[in-house]
N, C-alpha and C positions, 0 to 999 in steps of 0.2 A: 809317531803313534796316531792311530785313526782318530778323527775328530770326535770329541765327546769323551774319549777315554783317557785324556791327560788331565781331566778335572777331578777333584775329590768327590767321592760318592759316599752317601750314607744310606742306610736302609731302615725301614720300620714295618712291623707287622702289627696292625691295630685290631682291636675287637670290633665286632659288628656295630655299625652306627646307623642312624636313620639316613634316608636319602639326602636330606638337606645337610646333615652332619658330615656325611662323606664328601659331598661337593664342597662344603665350606673348608674342610681340612685340606683337600686337594688344592684349592685355590690359595689357601694360606701357605702351603708348601711352595707354590709357585712364587709367591711374594718373597719368601725366605731365600729361594734359589737366586732371585734377582739381587737381593740385598747382600748375600754372603758369598755369592759365586761358588755355590756348592750344588751338587746334583743329588737328588733323592729318588729312591725307589720305594714304593709303598705297596704292600699286599693286604687286601682287606675283603670283608664280606659285609652283608647288609642285615640290619636288625629285623626287617620285614621284607617280604617280596615287594619290589619296587620297579616300576616302569620308568626308565630315564629317557627323556626326550632330547633330541639334538638341539643345539643352540638356535639354529635357524629353521628348524622343522615347523611347518604349519600344523598346529594341533588344536587350536581353539575350535570347538564345535565338531570335532572329529572323533572324540572318544566317549564311550559310555561310562560316565563317572559312577552311576549307580551300580553297574556291573562290577566295576573296580572295587567299590566299597564292599559289595557282597563277597567278593573273593579275597578281601583283605589285602589288596594291592595298593600301595602308595604310588604317587606320581611326582616326579621331580624333573626339572629341566637342567641339563648339563651346561657347563660353560663352554664345552667343545661341541663341534658339529656332528654330522652324521644322522643316522636313523634311530628309531626307538629300540631300546634293549630292555628285556626283562631280567632283572637281577634277582635270582633266587637260587637255582641249582647251578651255581657258577662261582668262580673266584675272580675278583677284580684286581687289577694292578694300576699303579700310576707312576709315571716318571715326571719329575719336575727338574728343570735345569736352566741356567742362563743360555740364551741363544748364542752369544759369542762363545766360540769354542766348540759348539755342537752342530751348528749349521742351520741352513734355511729349512723350510718345510720338508722338501724332498730328502735333503741330506740327513736331517735329524731322524726322519722316519727310518731311513736305512740303518743308521747307527743304533737306534733303540730296538729295531727289529732283530738286530744281531744278538742283543741281550736276550730277547724273548726266545729266539730260535735256540740259542745255546742252553737256556734254562729248561725249555721243554724237551730238548734232546737229552739233557742230563737226567730227567726223570723217566725217560724211555719212550717219548712220543716222537714218531717220525714226521717231521713237518718240513714245509718248504714255503717260499714266497710266491704268491699267486701272480700270474702274468696274463690276465684275461685281455681279450682284444677290445672289449667295449669300454665305454666311458664310465666314470664313477657314478653310481646310482644317485639320483636326486634325493634330497631328504624328505621323502613322502612318508606315509603311515605304514608301509611295509616294514617288518622288523629288520634290524641291522643284519641278522645272520642269513637273510634270504639269498644274498649274492655276495661273493667275495670280490672286492675291488682290487685293482692293481696294487701290489705292494703289501697286501694283507697276508696273514699266515693261514695256511690250509693244511689239512691232514687227509690223506686219501682222496685228494682233489676237492674236498669240501671245507668250508670255512670253519675254523676252530676258534680264532681270536678276532673279536671286533674291536677296532681301535679308532680313536679320534684325537686330534691335537688342536691346540690353539697356541699362537705366539702373540704375546702382548707385553709391551713395555720392556723389551729386552729379555724376557723369560718365556719358557714354554711349559705347557702342561699337556702330556699325552696320557690318556688312560684308556683302559679297555677291559673287556669281559672275556674270560676263558671258560667255555662251557664244560660243566661236569655232566649234566644231563640235558637232553633236548626238550625244553618246555617253552620254546620261543613261539610256538603256535598259540599259546595263551595270550601273548602280546597282540597277535592279530585278532583274537576274539574280543578284545577291548575296543576295537575300532567300530564305529557305528555302521560303516559300510565296508566290511572286510573283503579283502581280495585273497585268492588262493596263493599259498606260498609255492614258489617254483622249485625250491631246493631244500633238502634237509641238511642241517649243519653237522659237522663232526663233533664228538664229545670226548672228554678225557676218559670216561668210563668205557666207552667203546674202544678207544685206542689202547688203553692200559689193562682193561679187564678188571678194574678196581676204581675206587674213588680216592684220589689223593687229597690230603688235608692242605689247608692254606699254608700251614707251617712248612710243609715239604716244598711248596712252590717258592716261598720266601727264601728258604735255604738254597734252592736251585738258582734263584736270581742272584744271591750273594756269590755263589760259586761262579756263575757266569761273569759277574763283574770282576771278581778276583782274577779270573783267567784273561779277561780282556784288558784290564788296567794294569795287571802285574803289581798290584799294591793291596794293602789291607782295606777292607770296606767295613767301617764301624757302624754300630747301631745308632740311631737318632733317638734321644730321649725327648718326649714332648714336654717342653718347658712352659712356664707361665705366659711368656709373650706369644708363643705359637698358639697356645690354648685360647688366649684373648682374641687374636686375629681370626682364628677359625670360628669362634663363637659369634663374632661380629658378622662374618661372612655367611654363617649359617642362616641368619635372619633374611638375607637376600634370597636364599634358595627355599625358604619357607613361605615367601611372599607369593600369593597367587598371581599378582601382576607380572612377576617374572615367569612363573610356570606357564601361564597362558598369555604370554606377550604377543604371540602370533598364532 
């Protein structure tokens, strides 16, 4: 069986949380994946429009915080890399898993992208894996959806899914944004010295002619995992230990020292 698909998988669909709450729960799931040798897929949304910064993105002094407040946009820094993403008219997913059994960065991206491609195809979106000739874009202030890097998922030749991954202590967290509508130019407007976007991203509304609910994507993820693992995929109940870990980690993502660390 393909790497990553011989491990037990669990799934959860969570209600919208704050940026710090979402990042805290994702990291808590990575801890649980390490401890229990289980894999988790989570589908979620955000309580408020939120700009998430890449872990290593230089952001201090580059964003108009007053403009963000006027527009009601929160800002959080992700534990994963990449460029800034505006989480508003989109659906977010996360995968957490032990590294052993799912592979290194390249191998795990391939395995997890198989789930995403299967799920998106299941709901009717024609997607493929991008193979551009250029290098992966540096984590500057241009929005994530400006350019598709090698290995990312595109529809009609344009980027549909923006993903980023971290491997730490024997576990990985990969999460990403699947656009429903194209509002990513708003992320560019928050930059003090904005640059023009080179490309328009693909969106689920454009590809499907409708707006899918997060529930539909979660069900498609489960169907993809059942097909790829040939076993049942059970839901994960958020218990007291997971809630405690997520709450503790949320404090890290609420801290301005982390958000504006660079």
